[in-house]
ZAVO-355977 format. One line per 4 residues: for each residue z, x, y of C-alpha. Coordinates in steps of 0.02 Angstrom, whole numbers, plus 50000, padded with zeros to 5 digits. Example, Ala and Ser with C-alpha at 12.3 -4.5 7.8 and 13.67 -1.06 7.14 Angstrom:
// residues 2
50390,50615,49775  50357,50684,49947
// end
This chain:
// residues 1248
45586,43355,51335  45429,43270,51340  45260,43338,51380  45094,43376,51312
45131,43552,51272  45017,43636,51128  45108,43722,51008  44938,43806,50970
44952,43896,51139  45108,44004,51091  45056,44199,51088  45016,44333,51211
44928,44247,51375  44874,44371,51516  44933,44307,51683  44809,44405,51771
44719,44273,51874  44561,44371,51954  44489,44380,51791  44564,44242,51693
44560,44266,51496  44546,44110,51362  44738,44056,51317  44757,44124,51151
44725,43968,51017  44648,43862,51175  44497,43757,51131  44306,43792,51182
44258,43651,51251  44127,43545,51163  43998,43470,51264  43951,43355,51115
44137,43285,51124  44225,43148,51218  44192,43215,51389  44006,43250,51379
43967,43340,51542  43820,43308,51619  43681,43408,51668  43636,43465,51852
43465,43440,51930  43410,43426,52132  43283,43300,52179  43159,43350,52306
43194,43206,52419  43379,43275,52433  43453,43161,52315  43556,43235,52205
43577,43153,52030  43663,43201,51866  43575,43156,51710  43671,43026,51615
43766,43075,51479  43741,42977,51316  43914,42864,51324  43860,42749,51197
43945,42862,51054  44124,42878,51083  44227,42992,50977  44405,42970,50942
44452,43145,50985  44577,43226,51085  44523,43313,51251  44642,43343,51386
44613,43428,51542  44756,43571,51498  44663,43593,51320  44509,43651,51435
44458,43844,51454  44420,43906,51625  44214,43833,51604  44256,43658,51579
44221,43608,51767  44080,43744,51791  43937,43609,51781  44048,43493,51898
44066,43624,52020  43869,43669,52011  43833,43488,52046  43960,43495,52204
43872,43643,52277  43697,43567,52264  43757,43408,52330  43828,43489,52476
43671,43585,52508  43566,43434,52491  43684,43332,52598  43685,43464,52740
43489,43507,52719  43409,43517,52885  43558,43476,53001  43602,43573,53153
43794,43579,53131  43828,43714,53017  43974,43655,52916  43891,43693,52741
43976,43874,52736  44149,43801,52784  44130,43681,52633  44068,43785,52531
44205,43888,52547  44333,43752,52507  44239,43722,52358  44259,43902,52307
44436,43896,52358  44454,43726,52246  44362,43812,52093  44488,43971,52110
44647,43857,52135  44617,43755,51969  44553,43895,51858  44712,43983,51910
44832,43835,51859  44733,43814,51707  44771,44007,51648  44964,43977,51695
45011,43839,51603  44996,43902,51418  45109,44031,51477  45221,43906,51546
45216,43802,51378  45267,43980,51281  45424,43991,51415  45461,43808,51397
45464,43829,51199  45592,43993,51218  45695,43908,51354  45723,43746,51258
45790,43880,51104  45913,43938,51215  45970,43787,51328  46146,43792,51274
46155,43930,51405  46211,43849,51563  46092,43942,51668  45945,43908,51562
45990,43724,51537  45979,43711,51734  45824,43773,51757  45729,43695,51615
45699,43532,51708  45625,43593,51847  45511,43693,51748  45463,43545,51633
45437,43455,51788  45312,43582,51880  45208,43569,51720  45194,43393,51717
45135,43423,51893  45018,43514,51847  44942,43434,51709  44934,43269,51824
44831,43353,51933  44706,43433,51817  44704,43241,51749  44669,43176,51907
44524,43301,51943  44461,43245,51761  44465,43057,51822  44340,43119,51969
44222,43230,51857  44210,43060,51747  44161,42962,51908  44036,43084,51958
43975,43084,51769  43965,42875,51759  43906,42833,51942  43810,42993,51990
43628,42904,51978  43688,42736,52033  43733,42782,52216  43808,42915,52346
43967,42826,52340  44037,42972,52211  43990,43095,52306  44077,43016,52468
44242,42979,52379  44254,43147,52287  44213,43241,52452  44331,43148,52547
44453,43133,52430  44460,43318,52344  44354,43433,52440  44406,43393,52632
44575,43297,52563  44741,43366,52528  44693,43401,52348  44662,43582,52358
44840,43606,52452  44924,43502,52308  44855,43636,52202  44921,43785,52268
45097,43711,52297  45115,43666,52112  45048,43840,52078  45179,43922,52198
45316,43846,52095  45264,43894,51939  45245,44073,51999  45425,44048,52068
45496,43986,51903  45418,44128,51806  45484,44256,51915  45660,44180,51895
45639,44166,51693  45590,44334,51688  45733,44399,51763  45838,44293,51622
45762,44384,51485  45619,44245,51460  45441,44306,51451  45286,44258,51350
45332,44386,51218  45506,44326,51203  45474,44177,51094  45501,44238,50916
45650,44340,50970  45725,44175,51023  45675,44058,50888  45825,44072,50791
45999,43965,50798  46121,44047,50898  46282,44108,50795  46391,44008,50927
46287,43859,50890  46266,43890,50695  46429,43949,50622  46430,44046,50464
46492,43962,50317  46597,44007,50166  46656,43923,49985  46852,43914,50070
46885,43742,50117  46865,43690,50280  46946,43509,50240  47079,43506,50101
47032,43322,50079  46893,43257,50049  46887,43066,50126  46782,42932,50023
46702,43086,49937  46784,43065,49771  46656,42977,49681  46516,43084,49758
46613,43236,49693  46635,43182,49522  46440,43137,49499  46390,43298,49564
46510,43405,49464  46450,43292,49315  46285,43349,49340  46307,43536,49334
46436,43562,49206  46372,43420,49066  46261,43503,48934  46077,43454,48952
46055,43349,48806  45968,43184,48803  46077,43036,48869  46195,43157,48974
46196,43113,49151  46107,43279,49206  45960,43248,49092  45954,43074,49174
45968,43149,49331  45815,43261,49307  45693,43266,49419  45506,43187,49390
45443,43264,49528  45293,43395,49480  45248,43445,49652  45268,43617,49723
45284,43690,49549  45259,43841,49636  45457,43825,49707  45525,43802,49526
45604,43950,49451  45611,43963,49264  45774,43952,49193  45864,43897,49355
45911,43697,49371  45924,43668,49555  46016,43512,49613  46003,43476,49822
46116,43398,49926  46037,43315,50064  46078,43231,50221  46068,43242,50422
46176,43348,50504  46361,43339,50520  46344,43191,50369  46470,43306,50251
46353,43416,50144  46449,43578,50156  46612,43510,50149  46558,43435,49976
46477,43590,49916  46638,43673,49956  46749,43554,49854  46619,43573,49711
46632,43785,49733  46831,43757,49718  46855,43636,49590  46937,43681,49422
46797,43615,49301  46671,43721,49405  46769,43879,49388  46820,43863,49226
46617,43817,49161  46541,43969,49264  46556,44141,49255  46484,44186,49416
46506,44100,49581  46397,44141,49725  46403,44070,49906  46271,44107,50021
46246,44033,50206  46057,44056,50244  46034,43943,50395  45885,43967,50471
45837,44159,50439  45782,44161,50272  45779,44355,50276  45760,44407,50068
45850,44587,50093  45991,44490,50193  46027,44359,50056  46009,44476,49923
46139,44598,49983  46251,44433,50020  46220,44392,49833  46276,44569,49773
46409,44556,49898  46480,44401,49813  46478,44480,49648  46543,44634,49661
46645,44646,49813  46557,44790,49891  46409,44766,50044  46265,44863,49987
46188,45008,50077  46016,45011,50031  45874,44911,50110  45762,44937,49988
45700,44763,49910  45666,44824,49743  45842,44914,49719  45945,44759,49788
45847,44650,49649  45873,44773,49516  46062,44754,49565  46068,44573,49574
45974,44560,49425  46111,44656,49328  46259,44565,49394  46198,44397,49335
46128,44452,49172  46217,44360,49015  46305,44257,49133  46314,44070,49182
46274,44081,49351  46324,43960,49497  46242,44004,49659  46270,43880,49813
46129,43899,49958  46209,43811,50110  46100,43747,50269  45934,43791,50173
45784,43762,50303  45586,43741,50288  45543,43931,50325  45603,43977,50154
45434,43912,50098  45316,43998,50213  45151,44074,50138  45169,43961,49987
45354,43983,49946  45325,44173,49942  45481,44217,50008  45584,44080,49901
45495,44157,49743  45550,44331,49789  45733,44298,49815  45740,44194,49654
45659,44306,49546  45822,44416,49497  45913,44239,49441  45737,44200,49309
45776,44183,49132  45937,44293,49148  45972,44237,48966  46121,44103,49006
46103,43948,49085  46110,43954,49296  46133,43806,49415  46078,43820,49590
46159,43684,49724  46062,43680,49886  46118,43596,50056  45991,43552,50163
45934,43415,50303  45766,43429,50240  45701,43293,50119  45533,43414,50119
45642,43550,50059  45735,43452,49942  45593,43409,49864  45530,43589,49852
45663,43659,49745  45739,43520,49654  45735,43524,49471  45855,43364,49463
45835,43215,49572  45914,43262,49750  46084,43209,49765  46084,43108,49976
46238,43079,50058  46249,42924,50180  46406,42964,50247  46590,42888,50270
46600,42697,50289  46747,42580,50298  46924,42615,50265  46875,42801,50220
46786,42825,50384  46943,42744,50486  47057,42865,50392  46978,43009,50421
46963,42964,50615  47133,42923,50631  47166,43099,50567  47043,43186,50677
47139,43097,50842  47322,43108,50785  47326,43237,50667  47374,43111,50524
47301,42946,50456  47426,42860,50563  47362,42767,50709  47527,42812,50809
47595,42621,50803  47502,42561,50954  47400,42413,50933  47310,42429,51088
47225,42603,51039  47204,42539,50855  47097,42399,50917  46995,42494,51036
46962,42654,50905  46915,42522,50782  46777,42461,50905  46731,42642,50926
46712,42685,50760  46547,42603,50758  46475,42725,50856  46517,42851,50715
46376,42763,50593  46463,42860,50453  46457,43043,50519  46613,43135,50493
46554,43260,50616  46532,43118,50750  46707,43061,50696  46780,43238,50732
46690,43246,50911  46735,43072,50958  46917,43089,50882  46945,43259,50993
46891,43181,51146  47005,43032,51113  47147,43147,51073  47127,43229,51260
47210,43065,51329  47299,42946,51215  47295,42793,51348  47189,42632,51347
47075,42672,51509  47019,42839,51424  46971,42772,51266  46902,42604,51355
46792,42733,51444  46731,42822,51268  46697,42641,51203  46595,42597,51360
46500,42766,51354  46343,42815,51249  46390,42950,51131  46250,43067,51221
46344,43042,51387  46499,43125,51324  46531,43300,51348  46506,43403,51174
46529,43576,51130  46390,43663,51035  46450,43640,50862  46491,43448,50896
46380,43315,50829  46241,43294,50933  46221,43474,50972  46218,43500,50772
46086,43364,50759  45985,43461,50904  45951,43600,50781  45856,43477,50660
45759,43432,50804  45721,43612,50877  45653,43647,50700  45526,43528,50701
45363,43602,50763  45329,43585,50951  45227,43441,50947  45326,43327,50832
45472,43370,50957  45380,43307,51097  45325,43128,51005  45513,43102,50933
45591,43138,51120  45471,43023,51206  45536,42884,51081  45712,42883,51194
45621,42772,51301  45645,42630,51166  45825,42558,51144  45916,42578,50981
45860,42476,50828  45685,42442,50901  45565,42412,50764  45411,42558,50771
45235,42511,50690  45155,42673,50649  44989,42640,50720  45064,42566,50886
45160,42717,50918  45011,42838,50864  44925,42750,50996  45038,42765,51121
45069,42956,51077  44879,42988,51112  44861,42910,51275  45024,43012,51341
44923,43167,51271  45060,43210,51123  44924,43211,51007  44837,43396,50984
44655,43397,50920  44585,43457,50754  44408,43456,50744  44323,43306,50701
44481,43208,50649  44518,43036,50750  44646,43069,50871  44761,42906,50802
44744,42970,50631  44826,43140,50688  44958,43039,50770  44992,42926,50606
45008,43095,50521  45139,43158,50650  45240,42990,50614  45234,43004,50438
45302,43192,50459  45435,43136,50561  45483,42994,50421  45487,43132,50289
45606,43231,50387  45724,43072,50416  45684,43059,50604  45625,42867,50557
45692,42755,50418  45594,42627,50341  45650,42452,50364  45567,42286,50304
45395,42338,50344  45431,42433,50504  45534,42579,50568  45692,42630,50651
45783,42778,50724  45943,42797,50648  46099,42784,50789  46139,42966,50780
45964,43032,50803  45911,42904,50945  46088,42984,51039  46002,43140,51012
45820,43110,51087  45915,43023,51222  46009,43193,51244  45864,43299,51250
45762,43191,51350  45882,43132,51484  45789,43181,51621  45623,43116,51576
45647,42943,51478  45769,42817,51556  45803,42635,51499  45867,42485,51624
45962,42365,51564  46044,42283,51712  46039,42285,51904  46150,42424,51920
46051,42536,51820  45917,42537,51960  46025,42667,52061  46054,42771,51908
45846,42819,51863  45828,43013,51857  45741,43068,52029  45577,43131,51923
45599,43021,51763  45419,42999,51678  45438,42878,51554  45546,42709,51595
45577,42547,51508  45662,42384,51565  45754,42272,51452  45781,42100,51491
45977,42092,51496  45975,41971,51649  45880,41912,51809  45805,42066,51877
45788,42059,52085  45614,42074,52157  45673,42194,52267  45750,42303,52121
45584,42304,52036  45485,42347,52187  45607,42500,52214  45531,42587,52056
45379,42629,52172  45483,42793,52242  45485,42854,52066  45289,42915,52086
45277,43033,51951  45317,42893,51808  45199,42912,51671  45258,42755,51557
45318,42603,51623  45373,42474,51474  45436,42313,51509  45385,42200,51366
45523,42062,51401  45492,42036,51589  45423,41858,51611  45237,41812,51685
45284,41732,51841  45202,41749,52005  45325,41870,52066  45290,41979,51918
45113,41977,51966  45150,42032,52145  45250,42198,52096  45143,42238,51974
45022,42243,52130  45137,42359,52200  45167,42473,52058  44986,42481,52040
44978,42532,52224  45118,42657,52214  45138,42718,52035  44973,42827,52023
45017,42929,51873  45046,42777,51764  44948,42838,51579  45049,42692,51479
45078,42522,51545  45162,42364,51423  45208,42204,51540  45267,42039,51427
45140,41933,51531  45076,41913,51718  44969,41795,51783  44837,41911,51839
44794,42093,51839  44791,42160,52014  44653,42227,52089  44758,42390,52134
44742,42411,51922  44596,42528,51973  44712,42648,52080  44788,42700,51906
44679,42854,51876  44777,42910,51725  44796,42745,51632  44746,42755,51453
44859,42614,51387  44868,42442,51426  44960,42301,51327  45006,42116,51376
45090,42072,51251  45133,41871,51283  45028,41724,51283  45020,41686,51484
44859,41620,51592  44771,41795,51605  44588,41745,51580  44485,41886,51677
44487,42076,51711  44480,42138,51900  44332,42201,51967  44418,42382,51982
44441,42372,51798  44287,42461,51775  44360,42626,51877  44466,42646,51741
44382,42793,51656  44532,42883,51556  44577,42704,51479  44572,42708,51280
44675,42558,51220  44681,42378,51298  44800,42244,51199  44805,42070,51268
44798,41985,51101  44874,41832,51165  44774,41801,51318  44593,41710,51310
44505,41845,51429  44343,41755,51447  44279,41845,51598  44232,42037,51599
44185,42146,51733  43991,42177,51732  44023,42367,51719  44123,42353,51555
44017,42493,51486  44090,42618,51598  44245,42625,51515  44166,42769,51435
44351,42836,51350  44390,42655,51284  44419,42653,51100  44496,42476,51076
44499,42329,51159  44585,42173,51070  44615,42002,51146  44601,41827,51079
44410,41791,51015  44386,41979,51074  44393,42115,50981  44315,42290,51012
44335,42451,50926  44247,42601,51009  44084,42657,50900  44138,42541,50752
44148,42356,50776  44147,42208,50883  44228,42038,50846  44174,41889,50950
44154,41708,50965  43987,41658,50997  44038,41498,51097  44164,41585,51206
44291,41446,51158  44421,41588,51100  44379,41699,51206  44199,41809,51274
44043,41743,51239  43910,41805,51134  43808,41875,51301  43935,42013,51313
43871,42100,51162  43720,42156,51239  43821,42287,51322  43850,42399,51179
43713,42493,51097  43842,42587,50988  43893,42454,50881  43919,42509,50692
43993,42333,50633  43972,42166,50703  44044,41989,50683  43964,41838,50750
44065,41675,50712  44035,41493,50772  43850,41531,50769  43817,41348,50732
43883,41298,50895  43759,41389,51008  43573,41380,51045  43440,41526,50993
43401,41556,51188  43594,41602,51209  43605,41707,51046  43429,41787,51081
43527,41877,51226  43613,41986,51093  43440,42088,51062  43517,42143,50889
43353,42236,50849  43405,42368,50976  43568,42410,50903  43517,42569,50803
43690,42607,50753  43722,42438,50679  43765,42463,50496  43859,42304,50443
43817,42138,50514  43917,41963,50469  43823,41805,50531  43965,41656,50520
43932,41465,50549  44097,41357,50585  44139,41236,50464  44147,41099,50582
43951,41117,50627  43839,40972,50639  43769,40972,50451  43961,41003,50391
44015,40848,50469  43993,40702,50373  44010,40568,50507  43852,40627,50585
43691,40541,50546  43559,40606,50451  43444,40640,50591  43585,40743,50683
43602,40847,50510  43424,40877,50495  43415,40946,50673  43571,41059,50664
43493,41144,50499  43326,41183,50599  43425,41263,50735  43516,41366,50622
43354,41430,50559  43306,41469,50731  43464,41564,50768  43456,41664,50619
43279,41704,50659  43326,41771,50836  43467,41869,50748  43359,42005,50677
43449,42161,50657  43387,42345,50649  43290,42394,50500  43435,42521,50465
43547,42379,50433  43657,42430,50280  43760,42256,50238  43720,42084,50286
43838,41940,50266  43781,41766,50294  43910,41640,50286  43911,41443,50324
43707,41447,50345  43645,41268,50356  43466,41310,50322  43363,41295,50175
43299,41479,50182  43318,41635,50253  43209,41723,50405  43072,41852,50361
43184,41974,50438  43298,41961,50276  43166,42022,50167  43156,42191,50115
43014,42253,50197  43114,42227,50363  43279,42293,50290  43237,42443,50175
43400,42519,50183  43513,42366,50130  43630,42419,50000  43735,42249,50023
43682,42062,50040  43812,41930,50052  43781,41721,50046  43935,41635,50082
43963,41442,50083  43759,41424,50119  43767,41260,50031  43568,41211,50092
43494,41380,50045  43345,41377,49925  43240,41541,49969  43229,41701,50019
43073,41792,50086  42973,41905,49980  42880,42069,50039  42702,42044,50084
42641,42150,49984  42706,42052,49820  42581,41979,49697  42641,41818,49613
42544,41677,49516  42587,41577,49657  42547,41579,49839  42719,41557,49921
42803,41731,49985  42960,41666,49958  43080,41677,49808  43136,41485,49761
43302,41510,49690  43303,41368,49571  43130,41408,49507  43092,41536,49377
42954,41654,49406  42790,41637,49310  42778,41836,49309  42851,41993,49374
42838,42054,49544  42713,42189,49554  42629,42297,49688  42435,42331,49700
42436,42461,49565  42510,42326,49447  42667,42417,49447  42824,42314,49434
42938,42337,49604  43099,42278,49662  43114,42165,49799  43280,42237,49869
43260,42426,49777  43392,42514,49881  43529,42339,49844  43700,42406,49782
43803,42251,49806  43760,42058,49796  43878,41918,49824  43837,41727,49834
43968,41610,49873  43985,41432,49888  43801,41393,49871  43825,41208,49802
43652,41169,49781  43606,41336,49676  43573,41301,49501  43492,41457,49442
43500,41630,49497  43397,41721,49355  43240,41730,49495  43357,41844,49602
43473,41923,49463  43337,42018,49381  43338,42201,49341  43160,42206,49408
43205,42138,49575  43384,42227,49604  43352,42379,49512  43498,42477,49581
43635,42334,49587  43802,42402,49551  43916,42235,49598  43866,42070,49577
43995,41916,49635  43949,41724,49620  44081,41621,49674  44105,41424,49697
43921,41382,49644  43968,41199,49553  43776,41176,49503  43741,41339,49438
43680,41321,49241  43611,41505,49194  43652,41667,49271  43548,41764,49145
43608,41888,49017  43617,42069,49132  43539,42169,48970  43415,42264,49082
43544,42318,49203  43570,42502,49188  43692,42518,49339  43783,42365,49361
43961,42410,49348  44053,42261,49417  44033,42067,49393  44139,41924,49443
44091,41734,49415  44206,41606,49478  44208,41425,49481  44032,41399,49402
44098,41285,49282  43907,41211,49222  43857,41375,49184  43774,41353,48998
43684,41526,48965  43598,41530,48804  43610,41714,48792  43742,41846,48738
43811,41915,48897  43745,42092,48856  43774,42232,48984  43786,42414,48929
43835,42487,49087  43968,42355,49140  44148,42427,49173  44214,42273,49255
44206,42088,49200  44300,41943,49300  44272,41767,49233  44349,41638,49304
44459,41718,49449  44520,41887,49487  44697,41822,49554  44819,41692,49508
44725,41533,49544  44777,41335,49533  44687,41237,49405  44499,41205,49420
44427,41371,49389  44284,41385,49251  44153,41504,49213  44053,41379,49084
44033,41479,48926  44000,41648,48991  44151,41701,48888  44097,41650,48713
43984,41796,48677  44002,41971,48748  43922,42118,48716  43968,42254,48831
44004,42443,48748  44062,42507,48920  44188,42391,48980  44351,42456,49028
44427,42302,49120  44405,42113,49071  44503,41961,49172  44475,41794,49109
44537,41630,49184  44454,41472,49120  44511,41294,49119  44377,41229,48983
44391,41367,48851  44492,41302,48696  44465,41459,48592  44423,41641,48587
44336,41700,48432  44369,41882,48449  44242,41939,48328  44111,41872,48457
44187,42010,48586  44096,42194,48553  44221,42273,48696  44252,42438,48604
44293,42526,48755  44421,42405,48822  44571,42473,48905  44637,42323,48995
44629,42133,48945  44702,41991,49045  44695,41804,48992  44768,41695,49134
44765,41514,49181  44675,41470,49016  44738,41285,49028  44634,41213,48874
44665,41376,48762  44723,41340,48601  44706,41504,48480  44644,41664,48498
44558,41767,48335  44556,41668,48172  44634,41681,48009  44589,41834,47901
44494,41983,47965  44483,41966,48145  44377,42117,48181  44240,42158,48060
44146,42322,48091  44012,42261,48230  43859,42330,48312  43864,42384,48476
43746,42478,48589  43635,42516,48440  43769,42596,48337  43890,42526,48210
44064,42546,48250  44218,42494,48183  44293,42316,48271  44435,42286,48371
44519,42357,48532  44535,42545,48483  44561,42593,48661  44664,42439,48737
44818,42488,48821  44866,42335,48921  44873,42158,48842  44919,42015,48972
44928,41840,48952  44978,41720,49069  45006,41529,49101  44890,41477,48934
44986,41303,48910  44920,41252,48760  44916,41406,48659  44990,41428,48504
44928,41564,48397  44863,41734,48420  44844,41763,48230  44866,41943,48199
44802,42022,48346  44975,42095,48383  44968,42240,48248  44933,42410,48263
44771,42398,48144  44692,42313,48311  44784,42383,48449  44833,42550,48391
44859,42625,48573  44938,42469,48661  45041,42519,48796  45092,42379,48883
45112,42185,48815  45142,42039,48928  45153,41845,48871  45212,41735,49019
45228,41539,49051  45137,41497,48882  45249,41341,48830  45178,41303,48672
45167,41470,48597  45270,41471,48429  45286,41642,48347  45243,41825,48371
45200,41899,48220  45317,42036,48128  45169,42162,48131  45223,42177,48328
45355,42315,48255  45214,42430,48196  45137,42446,48381  45196,42645,48395
45126,42670,48554  45215,42504,48646  45322,42549,48793  45322,42397,48878
45353,42218,48814  45387,42065,48920  45408,41889,48856  45422,41763,48999
45451,41562,48985  45382,41541,48834  45515,41427,48780  45439,41368,48601
45416,41558,48518  45514,41540,48347  45588,41708,48309  45527,41771,48125
45658,41821,48015  45650,42029,48013  45566,42058,48174  45592,42224,48234
45533,42296,48405  45435,42467,48397  45566,42631,48436  45442,42678,48566
45492,42547,48684  45547,42592,48847  45561,42423,48942  45607,42258,48860
45601,42090,48973  45641,41932,48871  45671,41765,48987  45670,41598,48929
45583,41627,48772  45670,41530,48643  45843,41524,48509  45832,41711,48486
46021,41723,48471  46018,41755,48266  45887,41908,48295  45972,41996,48430
46050,42144,48326  45885,42178,48235  45766,42157,48385  45888,42300,48479
45913,42406,48332  45840,42575,48348  45767,42558,48530  45835,42747,48545
45702,42766,48703  45740,42603,48787  45792,42631,48979  45776,42459,49049
45833,42297,48965  45821,42109,49039  45892,41957,48970  45876,41802,49076
45890,41630,49031  45933,41646,48840  46017,41499,48779  46097,41505,48603
46136,41673,48632  46326,41705,48615  46368,41885,48604  46291,42059,48575
46392,42181,48460  46465,42330,48549  46386,42454,48428  46217,42395,48481
46253,42487,48658  46331,42656,48582  46215,42662,48414  46043,42610,48489
46032,42600,48664  46089,42782,48728  45960,42797,48854  45985,42636,48934
45971,42658,49119  45957,42484,49171  46028,42318,49108  46026,42141,49193
46096,41996,49116  46076,41832,49185  46071,41631,49168  46143,41655,48986
46255,41500,48983  46326,41519,48788  46346,41713,48796  46540,41738,48770
46551,41941,48739  46437,42083,48749  46561,42224,48688  46685,42237,48846
46669,42351,48998  46682,42503,48899  46522,42476,48790  46420,42479,48941
46526,42616,49036  46373,42744,49020  46243,42630,49095  46196,42684,49273
46139,42523,49341  46204,42355,49285  46186,42183,49343  46259,42031,49264
46262,41862,49336  46288,41678,49321  46359,41692,49130  46495,41573,49141
46569,41591,48966  46560,41788,48966  46756,41817,48933  46742,42007,48929
46664,42053,49082  46638,41901,49218  46515,41987,49333  46467,42161,49360
46341,42243,49498  46318,42432,49505  46196,42553,49535  46034,42566,49631
45876,42425,49655  45838,42376,49483  45645,42384,49438  45550,42313,49304
// end
C-alpha cells in the first residue's frame, strides 16, 4: 500500500504518448531547485564539459523523478548527444548513428514512462476504494509493484544524471559509466519491459470499469461495507456503558443553567465558529471505528428521558456522502413519515423548517465525516439552516470517528469513547461467542479466551469479529490458532473490525495513507519520534513538494494530521500507534511491509516486499540474513537490534551488493561500512544507532548522490572521504563530535578528539551557522585552514575555548599561562569571519583583547555580540576613523572615556551602529561597562545581558537608550550605581536571575531606584536586598512582578501611603501598580510583612497572586478581600501566617490553593463563603483543620469542578460524600482521621 504517489496527480490525464502532455497538477521542473541541471557546452578540443552547478546551497525541497515533467532530462540528453558526437569525431567506425538512435529510443521510453505514471496513480486510488471486490484485490498488488518498478527506474536514471552533473568536469569516467551502463547496457530494455507491464494492467483495469475518469465515482463507501443505521437498537444491552449513557442523557436533558452538568460541559473551543449554528447545541460522540458510538447513540435515542424531554426526534445516517438534499429529505421523512418527492432545496428546507418550528428537537447525525465541511463548511451550514433559532431549544448528537469533525461542530466538549475493559468486555465477548455470558463451563476454553481478550484492546466490534470466529469451532486447537495469529491475519467480513477501521484509513488524503501504511514495518508499541519519522517519509519519497517549504516540515505536518485523526497517540514524549490501528496498517500493507521476529519468518517474506524490519528475538543465522539478498526490490531495511559483529559487517557487504534499491537503511552497529555501500544509488537515509568501532567512511561514500540524512550519533567518525562535498543532496550528518545541517549550521570539535577535525570545515562554503569548540587546544596554523572569511553565507559564528585550556588550569606555571593567552589571541586573529556576519559569540577566550576584525568597520552588519566567560578580556577595537583624546584605537573596558566618539565632521557616531543584542558572560575582571554600554556607542541596542561579572561596579543608568527593551543583570554583587536605573523604552527587566536559582545571586543596588515608564515585566532575585521601598519604583505600566530568592528581604513597602503621586517620563501620574495582573513572591525566607500592598487601591486589576516558601511571613491583610479582579490565589509553605479575623476572599476567585500556611481552622468557613465562581480548590498540609461545614459545598461552592484535599492530619469531616457528589474531579488522600469519607479519587487529571 506504500508508495510515493502524489494526490495532486488525480485528474484527467492523456494516455497519448506521441505528443506527451503534462500531467494535471504535476510540477514544472525548477531549474533553480535542488536538482540544478547544469548547462551544456562543447569545447573545441573534443572534451565535453558540463558547467558546474552551484551545489553549495542545498534547499530542503522534494524533487522526485516521478514529479517531473517531460522536459526534466532534456539537458542531460543534449549533453549525451554532444558527448557522443565528440567521442566519435574523426573516427572511421561509423557507430555514431547507431548509438544516437539508442539515445533517442531511451529518451522516448523514459518520456512514455513518466507520462504513464500519473494515470497509474489515479487508477491505484480508484482500485483501493474497490479493493473489497476480489478481482480488484487480486490485481492491486501487481499494479503497485509495477509502479514501484517504474519509480525505481526513473530514480536510477536520476542518479546517473547527478553523477554526470557532479563529476562531468573532473574526467571522462562519468561519460564512460553512463555510456556502458545506460546507453549500451540493459537500461533501455528495463524501461520498455516496465512500460509493457503497465500498459497490460491498464487494459485489464479498463475491462473492470476502472479508468482515470472513474475515480470520483468510486470514492464512496460501498453500502455493503458501510450498512445504513437507524435508531432501532442493534444491541438490547449496553455492556459497561451505563455510566456513559447516564452522562450523555444528563448533558442533553438538564436545563442549561449555571452549575448544571451541561453548563460545565459547554465547550470553550472558539475555533471554527463558522460551523456553529445559532440556537443549536451540539454534543459529539467521538471514537475509532467499532468502539460503540452508534450503539450508545441508539440507546440515548430510545431512552425514556429523551423521549419525554423532546417533542421531535430525528435520526439520520450520514456516512461519507454529505448530500444536503438527501439528508434534508431523510429529516423530513423522519418528521412526517412520508418521503418528499421534490428535489428543490429551497422547498425542502422550508418544509423542514415548518416541521421543527416551536418544537424541542433532538437530531442525531450518525457517522459524520469531514466532507461535510468542504468549502468553509458551506454544505454543513446549508443543511443546518432550517434548524436555526426555531423558537425552542434544539439539541444535536453527532457520532464521528474524526476529532477534527468533533471540534468543528461542538458547542459542548466532545464525549470520547475509550471502549470496554475488564469484566464488561469479557462478558460481552462471551456473549458474542456463546450467545450468552456463560463460557460453556469449559475452563480450558475460558483460559484461552481470557488470553485472546487482550487482542481486542477494548473494541466491541473486535470482540464481535473474533467471537464469531471462535464460535465456528469450539475446540482448543482452533482457539489456540486464533490466539497465536495476528488480528490482521484472521479472515474477516466486510463489516468486521479491520475493514471498518480501513474506512478511516481510506478517508485520509492519499499522501497520509501511504505515510501511515509504511508504519506497519515497525512493531506494535514502537515509540515514534515525529521528526525522525518525517525524515524517513521524505527519504521514501512520500512527501509532496509545497513551494519553498522544507520537506521535513511538511512531513512533520503530515504526522500532526495523523495524530489529530487518532492514528497516533502521544505517550510520554513519544507516539504510539493504537493496537487495532496497527493491525489495520498491517492489513493494508501486507504485501509491502514485513517484520522478521524469528528464524522461521525468513521463509514467509513476501516475494516483492518493499519494506522490511528485523527484530532481535533470537540469534539469526548468517545464511538466513544473507538470504534477504534475493528480495532485490527492497526499499527499506531496518535492523536496529542486530549486533555489530564482524559477521554483521560481512552481511552488510552482501546486502549493499545485492539490494540496490534501498532508500532507507538502519542498523544497530557495524565494525565498518563496506565499499559496496556505493552501489546503493537510491539510498537517502542511513542510521547507525548504537556505539560501535565505526570511525571512517568508505571511499565509495561520495557516490551516494541521493543521500539526504546520515545518523551515527554514537560513532566517533574521524575520517571522511575527500570528496565529501559531492554529496549534493545531503541535508543532515550527525555523528559524535560532528553535526552538519545543509545550508544551516555545522558543529565541530577543533581538536578532532570527539570526531572530525577543524580542517574539514573548508569543504563547506554554504554554512550559515558555525560553532567551533576546543579552540584552546589547537594552533593558529591549524585554524587557518578554515578560511572563514571566504564563507560568504556565514551569519552566526560561535567560537569557544574549552574550560581545560592552559590558562584555566591553576597547576600551570605563569609562563605557560601567558603563552596560552598569546596563542588564544593568535588563533582568534586568523578566525576572521566575512563582513556580513550578524552574530558573534566568543566564549572562554583567554586573551586580554579582541583582534581588529572584531571592530565595527570589519563587522558593519553585526546585530549580536556575546562575550562569555572571557575573564582576561580588557578591551575591544575601535574604528580607525574615530577621534579620541587618547591615541589608543581600542576601548579599555575598565576605563571611562574623556569624550564621546566623534567622526571627522565632529558628529557623534556609534561604535556598533547596528548592534541589537549584547551579552557579556563570566568576565571576572571587568569592573565597568559604561565605556561600551553607552547610547552613543550602541544606539540600536535592544537587548543587554550581563552575567557573572563579580568585579563589575557600575553599568550606567541606561537613560539615553531609546530602543532598549530587555535588560538582564545577574550575579554581579558589587554593582554600586550612583544613579537611578532609568530607561523609558525598557519592557523586560531581570535583576538577579531569570529562573529559580540557588543562593548566591545578587545584582548590587540596581533594584533600589527604578524609573521605567514602559516596563511590563520585572523579575527580581537578589540575596543582598533587605527591603523594597516601593515608592522608589516608578513603573506605572508594570503587568507582571516576580520577586524570588531574596534571602535577606524583610519587608516590602512601608507604613502609611505606599504610592504617592510620582513623576514618570515627564508626567505626573498616580502611584501604584494600576495595570499589574500577576504578583509572585517565592522563597523570600525572612520576609515578614508586605504592609498594605494587597489592596484594591494599589492592585486594582490584579488577576493572580502567589506566595510560596516565605517562612517568616506572618500575616495577610484583610484588604485582600477587596481585590475584585483576583481569580487565582496560591499560598504555599508559609507556615508562620496568622490568619486575621474577618478575612474574606474576593468572590471573583476561581482557583484557590492553600498548603502549609498556618492554622486556618477558625477561618475556613468565612474564607470560603461567597466563592460562587470557584472551580478549583486545593487544601494540603493544613494542621488544625478539623472540619468543613456541609453547607459550604451547597451554598458557596456550587461551581466547583476540582477538589483536592491531602495530608490534613486533623481533618475529621467535610460533610460526607453527598456534600461533594456534584464535583466532577475529586482527590482526597492521606487524611487519617476523616471519618465520613476515607479516601476518594474520581474524574480526570487535576490541573492547578
